[in-house]
C-alpha positions in Angstrom: 101.7 69.7 133.8 100.7 69.5 130.1 101.8 72.7 128.4 100.0 74.2 125.3 101.9 77.5 124.9 104.7 79.4 126.4 104.8 83.2 126.4 108.3 84.1 125.2 108.1 87.6 126.7 107.0 86.6 130.3 108.0 82.9 130.2 104.6 82.0 131.6 102.9 78.8 130.4 99.4 78.0 129.4 98.2 74.4 130.0 96.5 72.3 127.4 93.5 72.1 129.6 93.2 75.9 129.9 93.7 76.5 126.2 91.2 73.8 125.2 88.6 75.1 127.6 89.1 78.7 126.6 88.9 77.8 122.9 85.8 75.7 123.5 84.0 78.6 125.2 85.0 81.1 122.5 84.1 78.7 119.8 80.6 78.3 121.3 80.3 82.1 121.7 81.1 82.6 118.0 78.6 79.9 116.8 74.9 80.2 115.9 72.6 78.5 118.5 72.1 75.4 116.3 75.9 74.8 116.2 76.9 75.9 119.7 77.3 72.5 121.3 79.1 71.1 118.3 81.5 74.1 118.3 82.1 73.7 122.0 83.0 70.0 121.5 85.3 70.8 118.6 87.1 73.5 120.6 87.5 71.1 123.6 89.0 68.4 121.4 91.2 70.4 118.9 94.5 70.2 120.8 94.1 66.8 122.5 97.3 65.7 120.6 99.3 68.0 122.8 99.0 65.4 125.5 101.6 63.3 123.6 104.9 63.0 125.4 106.7 64.0 122.2 104.8 67.3 122.0 105.6 68.1 125.7 109.3 67.5 125.0 109.1 69.8 122.0 107.3 72.6 123.9 110.0 72.3 126.6 112.7 73.0 124.0 113.6 69.7 122.2 114.0 70.3 118.5 111.5 67.6 117.2 108.5 67.7 114.9 105.3 66.3 116.4 101.9 66.1 114.7 99.1 66.9 117.1 96.0 68.0 115.1 94.9 64.5 114.0 94.7 63.1 117.5 91.6 65.3 118.4 90.0 64.1 115.1 90.5 60.5 116.2 89.1 61.2 119.6 85.8 62.8 118.3 85.6 59.9 115.8 85.5 57.5 118.8 83.1 59.6 120.8 80.4 60.7 118.2 78.6 59.0 115.3 78.8 59.9 111.6 78.3 62.3 109.9 78.5 64.6 113.0 82.0 63.3 113.8 83.2 63.8 110.2 82.3 67.5 110.4 84.4 67.9 113.5 87.2 65.7 112.1 87.7 67.8 109.0 88.0 71.0 111.2 90.2 69.6 113.9 92.6 67.7 111.7 93.0 70.8 109.5 93.0 73.5 112.2 96.6 74.5 111.4 97.2 73.5 107.7 93.6 73.9 106.4 90.6 71.6 105.9 92.0 68.5 104.1 90.5 66.4 101.3 88.5 63.5 102.7 90.5 61.0 100.7 89.8 57.4 99.8 90.6 54.0 101.3 93.9 53.6 103.2 95.5 56.7 101.9 99.0 57.5 103.1 98.8 61.2 102.1 97.6 64.4 103.8 93.9 63.6 103.3 91.8 63.1 106.3 91.8 59.3 105.9 95.5 59.3 105.3 96.1 61.2 108.5 93.7 59.1 110.5 95.7 56.0 109.5 98.9 57.3 111.0 100.3 56.0 114.4 100.6 58.5 117.3 102.0 58.4 120.8 99.6 57.7 123.6 97.5 60.8 124.4 94.9 59.2 126.7 96.0 61.6 129.5 93.5 64.0 128.1 90.7 61.9 129.6 91.9 62.8 133.1 91.6 66.6 132.3 89.1 67.1 129.5 85.6 65.7 129.3 84.0 65.8 125.8 80.3 66.7 126.1 77.3 64.7 125.1 75.6 66.0 122.0 72.0 65.9 120.8 72.6 64.0 117.6 68.9 64.1 116.4 68.6 67.9 116.9 71.8 68.4 114.9 70.7 66.0 112.1 67.4 67.9 111.8 69.2 71.2 111.4 71.5 69.7 108.7 68.5 68.2 106.8 66.3 71.3 107.0 65.5 72.8 103.6 67.2 70.0 101.8 64.1 67.8 101.2 65.3 64.4 99.9 67.9 66.0 97.7 71.4 64.5 98.4 73.1 67.3 96.4 71.7 70.0 98.6 72.7 68.0 101.7 76.3 67.8 100.4 76.5 71.5 99.7 75.0 72.5 103.1 77.2 70.1 104.9 80.4 71.6 103.3 79.2 75.1 104.1 78.6 74.3 107.8 81.9 72.5 108.0 83.7 75.6 106.8 81.6 77.7 109.2 82.6 75.4 112.1 86.2 75.6 111.0 85.9 79.4 111.0 84.6 79.5 114.6 87.3 77.0 115.7 90.4 78.6 114.1 89.4 82.2 115.2 88.8 81.0 118.7 92.1 79.1 118.7 94.0 82.2 117.3 92.3 84.6 119.6 93.0 82.7 122.8 96.6 82.0 121.7 97.2 85.7 120.8 95.7 86.8 124.2 98.1 84.6 126.1 101.2 85.1 124.0 100.9 88.8 123.3 103.7 91.1 124.5 101.7 94.4 124.5 98.3 95.7 125.6 95.2 94.6 123.7 94.7 96.7 120.6 91.2 98.3 120.6 88.6 97.4 118.0 87.3 99.6 115.2 84.2 101.6 116.2 81.0 102.8 114.6 77.9 104.7 115.6 75.2 103.5 113.2 72.5 105.9 114.6 74.7 109.0 114.0 75.7 107.7 110.6 72.0 107.3 109.7 71.4 110.9 110.9 74.2 112.1 108.6 73.0 110.2 105.6 69.4 111.6 106.1 70.8 115.1 106.3 72.8 114.5 103.1 69.8 113.1 101.2 67.5 116.0 102.4 70.0 118.5 101.2 69.7 117.4 97.5 67.6 119.6 95.3 64.3 118.2 94.2 63.4 120.7 91.4 63.8 119.0 88.0 61.7 116.1 86.8 64.7 113.8 87.1 65.4 114.9 90.7 61.8 114.3 91.6 61.8 110.9 90.0 65.0 110.0 91.8 63.4 110.9 95.2 60.3 108.9 94.4 62.3 105.8 93.5 64.4 106.0 96.7 61.3 106.5 98.9 59.8 103.4 97.3 62.9 101.4 98.3 63.0 102.8 101.8 59.3 102.0 102.3 59.5 98.4 101.2 62.7 97.8 103.1 60.8 97.8 106.4 59.5 94.4 105.6 61.5 91.5 107.0 63.4 89.3 104.5 66.6 87.4 104.0 67.5 89.0 100.7 66.5 92.4 99.3 66.7 93.3 95.6 67.3 97.0 94.6 66.9 97.4 90.9 67.5 101.1 90.3 68.7 102.8 87.1 72.2 104.4 86.7 72.1 107.9 88.2 69.2 107.2 90.7 71.4 107.3 93.8 71.8 103.6 94.5 75.0 103.8 96.6 73.5 106.2 99.2 70.1 104.5 99.1 71.6 101.1 99.8 73.8 102.6 102.7 70.7 104.1 104.3 68.7 100.9 104.0 71.7 98.9 105.4 71.9 101.3 108.4 68.2 101.2 109.1 68.1 97.4 109.0 71.3 97.1 111.1 69.8 99.4 113.8 66.3 97.8 113.7 67.6 94.2 113.9 70.7 94.9 116.1 73.2 93.6 113.5 76.9 93.6 114.4 78.3 94.9 111.1 77.7 96.0 107.5 79.8 94.4 104.7 79.9 96.3 101.4 81.0 94.0 98.6 82.2 95.6 95.3 83.2 93.8 92.1 86.4 95.6 91.3 89.4 97.0 93.3 89.2 100.1 91.1 85.8 101.1 92.5 86.6 100.7 96.2 88.6 103.9 96.4 85.7 106.0 95.2 83.1 104.3 97.4 85.3 104.5 100.5 86.0 108.2 99.8 82.2 108.9 99.6 81.6 107.1 103.0 84.6 108.5 104.8 83.6 112.1 103.8 80.0 111.5 104.7 80.3 109.7 108.0 83.6 111.2 109.3 84.5 110.2 112.9 81.3 108.3 113.4 82.4 105.4 111.3 85.8 103.6 111.2 85.9 101.8 107.9 87.8 98.6 107.4 89.1 98.2 103.8 90.1 94.7 102.7 91.4 94.5 99.1 94.6 93.4 97.4 95.5 96.9 96.3 95.3 98.6 99.7 97.8 98.4 102.6 97.4 100.0 106.0 101.1 100.0 106.4 101.5 102.6 103.6 98.7 104.9 104.8 100.9 107.3 106.8 98.1 109.9 107.1 96.1 107.5 109.3 96.0 107.7 113.1 98.4 105.0 114.4 95.8 103.7 116.8 93.3 103.2 114.0 95.9 101.7 111.7 96.9 99.0 114.2 93.3 98.2 115.0 92.5 97.9 111.2 95.5 95.7 110.5 94.3 93.2 113.2 90.6 93.4 112.1 91.6 92.5 108.5 92.5 89.0 109.7 89.0 88.1 110.8 86.7 91.0 109.9 85.8 91.8 113.5 84.8 95.4 112.6 81.5 97.2 112.2 81.8 98.4 108.6 83.8 96.6 106.0 84.4 97.4 102.3 85.8 94.5 100.3 85.8 92.9 96.8 83.7 90.1 95.6 86.9 88.0 95.1 87.9 88.5 98.8 84.3 87.8 100.0 83.6 84.6 98.0 87.1 83.2 98.2 86.9 83.6 101.9 83.7 81.4 102.0 85.2 78.7 99.8 88.8 78.6 101.0 90.1 75.8 103.1 92.8 77.8 104.9 92.5 79.3 108.3 93.8 82.7 107.1 90.8 83.2 104.9 88.1 81.1 106.6 88.6 83.0 109.9 86.3 85.7 108.5 83.3 83.4 107.7 81.7 83.3 111.1 81.9 87.1 111.3 79.7 87.3 108.2 76.9 86.3 110.6 74.6 88.9 112.2 75.5 91.3 109.3 74.0 93.3 106.5 75.7 92.3 103.2 75.5 94.7 100.3 76.4 93.4 96.9 77.1 96.3 94.6 76.7 95.5 90.8 75.3 92.2 91.8 74.7 91.2 88.2 78.5 90.8 87.9 78.7 87.5 89.8 80.6 85.2 87.4 78.4 82.8 85.5 80.8 79.9 86.0 80.6 80.3 89.8 77.0 81.6 90.1 75.6 78.6 92.0 78.3 78.6 94.8 78.1 82.4 95.0 74.3 82.3 95.4 74.5 79.3 97.8 77.0 81.1 100.0 74.7 84.2 100.3 71.6 82.0 100.8 73.2 80.0 103.6 74.7 83.1 105.4 71.3 84.9 105.3 69.1 81.9 106.2 71.3 80.1 108.8 73.7 82.8 110.1 71.1 85.5 110.9 72.3 88.0 108.2 70.5 90.0 105.5 71.7 90.7 102.0 71.0 93.6 99.6 71.5 93.0 95.8 72.1 96.3 94.1 72.3 96.9 90.3 70.9 98.8 87.4 70.6 95.6 85.3 68.9 93.1 87.6 68.7 89.4 86.6 65.8 87.4 87.9 67.5 86.6 91.2 64.3 85.3 92.8 64.1 82.6 90.2 67.9 82.0 90.3 68.0 81.6 94.1 65.1 79.2 94.1 66.7 77.1 91.3 70.3 77.1 92.4 70.2 77.9 96.2 67.0 76.6 97.6 67.3 77.4 101.3 63.8 78.8 101.4 65.0 82.4 101.8 62.5 85.2 102.0 63.2 87.6 99.1 61.8 91.1 98.9 61.9 93.2 95.7 62.2 96.8 96.9 61.4 98.4 93.5 58.0 97.1 92.5 56.9 100.0 90.3 59.3 100.3 87.4 57.3 102.9 85.4 59.6 105.6 86.8 62.6 104.0 85.0 61.9 105.7 81.7 62.7 109.1 83.3 66.3 107.9 83.7 66.7 106.9 80.0 69.1 109.7 79.3 70.6 108.2 76.2 69.6 106.2 73.1 71.5 103.1 71.9 72.4 103.0 68.2 73.8 100.0 66.4 76.6 101.1 64.1 77.4 97.6 62.8 80.9 96.9 61.6 83.5 99.7 61.4 87.2 100.1 60.9 89.4 101.8 63.6 89.8 104.8 61.2 86.1 105.0 60.5 85.3 104.8 64.3 87.7 107.7 65.1 86.4 109.8 62.2 82.8 109.3 63.4 83.7 110.2 67.0 85.5 113.5 66.1 82.3 115.6 65.8 81.4 115.1 69.5 82.9 117.5 72.2 83.8 114.7 74.6 83.7 111.0 73.6 84.4 107.8 75.4 85.4 104.8 73.3 85.3 101.4 75.1 86.8 98.3 73.5 87.1 94.7 74.5 90.8 94.2 74.1 93.8 96.0 75.5 95.7 95.9 72.2 92.8 97.6 70.4 92.6 100.3 73.0 96.4 101.0 72.6 96.1 101.0 68.8 93.2 103.4 68.8 95.0 105.7 71.2 98.1 105.8 69.0 96.0 106.6 65.9 93.9 109.3 67.7 94.9 113.0 67.5 94.1 116.0 69.8 93.6 115.8 73.6 93.4 112.1 74.4 93.5 109.7 77.4 94.1 106.0 77.6 93.1 103.5 80.2 93.8 99.7 80.4 95.4 97.2 82.7 98.6 97.4 80.6 99.0 100.5 82.9 99.6 100.3 86.6 96.8 101.3 89.0 99.1 104.1 90.1 99.0 105.6 86.5 95.3 104.8 85.9 94.3 106.7 89.0 96.3 109.8 87.8 94.7 109.6 84.3 91.2 109.3 85.8 91.8 112.4 88.0 93.1 114.3 84.9 89.9 113.3 82.9 87.6 114.4 85.7 89.4 117.8 86.0 89.3 118.3 82.2 85.6 117.4 82.0 84.9 119.8 84.8 86.9 122.5 83.1 84.9 122.0 79.8 81.6 122.3 81.7 82.7 125.6 83.4 84.3 127.1 80.2 81.6 126.1 77.8 78.2 125.7 79.7 76.3 125.7 76.4 78.2 122.6 75.2 79.7 124.4 72.2 83.3 123.3 72.6 85.9 124.3 70.1 87.7 121.5 68.3 91.1 122.1 70.0 89.5 121.6 73.4 87.6 118.4 72.6 88.7 115.2 74.3 88.8 111.5 73.5 89.0 108.8 76.2 89.9 105.3 75.0 89.4 102.5 77.5 88.8 98.9 78.2 85.8 97.8 80.2 87.5 98.8 83.5 85.8 102.2 83.2 82.2 100.8 83.0 81.3 100.2 86.7 81.7 102.6 89.5 83.7 105.3 87.7 81.7 108.6 87.8 82.3 110.3 84.4 79.8 112.2 82.4 80.8 112.5 78.7 78.8 113.7 75.7 78.9 110.5 73.6 79.9 106.9 74.2 81.1 104.4 71.6 81.0 100.8 72.9 82.3 97.7 71.2 79.7 94.9 71.0 79.6 92.9 74.2 77.1 91.6 76.8 74.0 93.7 77.2 74.9 94.5 80.8 78.3 95.9 79.7 76.7 98.1 77.0 74.1 99.5 79.5 76.9 100.2 82.1 78.7 102.1 79.4 75.6 104.1 78.8 75.8 105.2 82.4 78.8 107.4 81.5 76.8 109.2 78.8 74.7 112.3 79.6 74.9 111.0 83.2 73.5 114.2 84.8 70.7 114.5 82.1 71.8 117.9 80.9 70.5 117.0 77.4 67.2 115.3 76.4 69.1 112.3 75.0 72.7 111.3 74.7 73.9 108.8 72.2 75.6 105.5 72.8 76.9 103.9 69.6 77.4 100.1 69.6 80.0 99.0 67.0 81.9 95.9 65.9 85.4 95.6 64.5 86.0 93.5 61.4 87.3 89.9 62.0 86.7 89.9 65.8 85.4 86.6 67.2 82.0 86.7 69.0 80.9 84.9 72.1 77.4 83.8 73.2 76.7 87.1 75.1 77.6 89.1 72.1 75.3 87.1 69.8 72.4 87.5 72.3 73.0 91.3 72.5 73.2 91.6 68.7 69.8 89.9 68.3 68.3 92.1 71.0 69.7 95.3 69.3 67.8 94.3 66.2 64.6 93.4 68.1 64.2 96.2 70.6 64.0 99.9 69.8 65.3 100.6 73.3 67.6 97.9 74.8 67.5 99.5 78.2 63.8 98.5 78.7 63.3 96.1 81.6 61.7 93.5 79.2 64.9 93.5 77.1 67.1 93.1 80.2 64.9 90.3 81.4 65.1 88.5 78.1 68.9 88.8 78.0 69.4 87.3 81.4 66.9 84.6 80.7 69.1 83.4 77.9 72.4 83.9 79.7 71.5 82.2 83.0 68.8 79.7 82.1 70.1 78.3 78.9 73.5 77.5 80.3 72.6 75.6 83.4 75.6 73.2 83.1 78.0 76.2 83.3 76.3 77.6 86.4 76.4 74.3 88.3 79.8 72.9 87.2 81.8 74.4 90.1 79.5 73.4 92.9 80.8 70.9 95.6 78.1 68.3 94.9 79.3 68.0 91.3 82.8 67.2 92.6 81.8 64.6 95.2 78.7 62.8 96.6 79.9 61.4 99.9 80.6 63.1 103.2 83.6 60.9 103.8 85.7 62.1 100.8 84.8 65.7 100.2 87.7 67.4 98.3 87.9 70.6 100.5 91.6 71.3 99.6 91.3 70.6 95.9 88.1 72.6 95.6 89.6 75.6 97.4 92.7 75.6 95.2 90.6 75.5 92.0 88.1 78.2 93.2 89.1 81.2 91.2 86.4 83.9 90.4 88.9 85.6 88.1 90.6 82.9 85.9 94.4 83.3 86.2 95.1 83.7 82.5 97.2 86.8 83.0 100.4 87.5 85.0 101.2 90.5 87.1 104.4 92.5 86.7 105.6 95.2 89.0 106.7 98.5 87.3 108.8 101.0 89.3 106.9 104.4 89.0 108.3 106.5 91.8 111.0 106.5 94.5 108.9 104.4 96.8 108.3 101.7 94.3 111.9 101.6 93.3 112.9 101.0 96.9 110.3 98.2 97.2 111.8 96.5 94.1 115.3 96.9 95.4 114.2 95.3 98.7 112.7 92.4 96.8 115.9 92.1 94.7 118.4 92.1 97.6 116.5 90.6 100.5 113.8 88.5 98.8 111.3 90.1 101.2 108.2 91.4 99.5 105.3 93.6 100.5 102.7 92.4 98.1 100.0 94.9 99.2 102.3 97.9 98.7 103.5 96.6 95.4 100.0 95.9 94.1 99.2 99.5 92.9 102.4 99.4 90.9 101.5 96.2 88.9 100.0 95.9 85.5 98.8 92.7 83.8 100.2 90.9 80.8 99.6 87.5 79.2 101.9 84.6 80.0 103.3 84.9 76.4 104.0 88.6 76.9 105.8 88.0 80.2 107.9 85.3 78.5 108.8 87.8 75.8 109.9 90.4 78.4 112.0 87.7 80.3 113.6 86.7 77.0 114.6 90.3 76.4 116.2 90.3 80.0 113.9 93.2 81.1 111.8 91.3 83.6 113.1 89.3 86.6 111.5 87.8 89.7 114.9 87.6 91.6 113.9 84.1 92.7 110.7 85.2 94.5 108.0 84.5 92.0 107.1 88.2 91.8 108.2 89.6 88.5 109.4 93.2 88.2 110.3 95.3 85.2 114.0 95.9 85.3 114.2 98.3 82.4 111.9 101.3 82.7 112.3 102.1 78.9 109.8 99.2 78.5 107.0 101.2 80.1 105.2 104.3 78.9 102.9 106.3 81.4 100.3 106.8 78.6 100.4 103.3 76.9 101.5 101.1 79.8 103.8 98.1 79.5 105.7 97.8 76.2 107.1 94.7 74.5 110.0 96.6 73.0 111.9 99.6 74.2 111.0 103.1 73.2 113.2 104.4 70.4 116.1 106.7 71.0 117.1 109.3 68.3 120.6 110.6 68.3 
């Protein structure tokens, strides 16, 4: 009897034949129709190497190391022709360690070619128990070539996407069958959702809103236009709606309607920043209640520390995070795209569960320019080939129709839900004024006459300097501060603004009650604040317009004011130069024509930047695709900063002590106590013996005098006066 697994709790054994057949059936079940037969064959062959005598000695207790993954890759190489066999070989050879690089020549490394050149014990016994199926090669080749024309680059990109997708089906099937056999307890239930009842609740909420003022009527008309147009079938929907027009609820309603109409399995809400997820999740949790169990997957959130959650729900969510087998998921753009372009089973397990879904991309314009092509390709492939639909949501919409056709030509049907933009001018609640160059002193002096002012700068050190110079009631926000403290500051700001509204409804606020908020760009997207005036340092047009969304947000005045300024001697990038020219050319930079011109320059004059991180640029042959190298280099947020954990309460001090004495870390629980510094700043703290990683690679602040709850991390201790 050839054994694949042994249950350590019951001492039962699962044969290799049973496991391979179970995995093949699950793999086929997970796959789209065009990939079912290939998935079944890959599942059948993945553990053929366990028929080696050495592996059987190991599973029976002998302490030896036996490589088994590559044997299945060799077997499918003998059975099927190229490039079909290559797709399976990448997946089978890497189903434990991750999809390898293809490699070159007679490599003796961990590349696919290197592994295939190794010598293995005889595993022919599999032929007596497992029969690899015959496959329709022509049908598979036609599916692979569809939409690629004669373009070899598109063929490479599509082949790599489908390889990762097959890998996702295989490793999730393998993990699921293994877990089912080896588990010690009852099967944990799955998260639940009732989309019909959720839609009823969102309709009740939307109908409850007052529609009396001109702005409220316009908001309702704009939303109705989006709902009406969303009944048309498409792969990708574009919702271009101004700030304050109710995009979040409108997109959720459209997603629910499409999910019900098209019988989709799940809705995945993708948000650019961790800091925005809390607010979005809170809105949905409050609105949908028990009818929707939300799965949150982000680096700053841990189900282990959420003691207020039902134990049953928490355990179900912890398992669902591994493969996104849940009906409603809120995650970050980093998690979503790095899951598509990883090579590891831990991340790629989720990819096949992006099929049959509605994907909502909030603030879609924030997809990074350097990775725009792979991001758009991933969405195009998931919606065209995996039976999903995507919704792009933003107040500053690039020409995504043109971008998708240029960089991700999968012949997706694209539907623009807002065709009539004449209503946009009703949402122009502020005017943008170019101040030109100012000194920090001049900026603060100018801001003092306004009752509540938000000053947004590009650099953390400038935010800190302004905060220290500022007098009166003031607040500071930057990533020098931990997420723990930023959340407290945001809550304090909201309470103070609410208090000012209640105490001074006429807006005539005495000087001693006026407030100043000084922040970096982290406050621009998804943070619902309504201040009297905004001052924004020159940056990309999208950033400036996002800043304007914090000014006169509720339209209580005819026009708010957003002042755009520059500091002396600050270097400018291409986006700043484009914005500076548009400020001079347009009376109102929030006009659709201005936004269109901005993105035309940003995206279409820098095509080499957009394409440089696509797989076909790295390799032009199926046989030596650099899956591992590409995954290791795929970083949506360049790692130019370092994280440092700062103890802020009793819980975080215990976590740091655990790390110090046991070397065991809980990264998710530590995340909200981290702030970011440059490598140079971290080196300075280490040099002063106030930061240590205790040999774990996770740096912690060991002297709390080097942190201030208002300023954040300090590079020298606070002074003591005796």
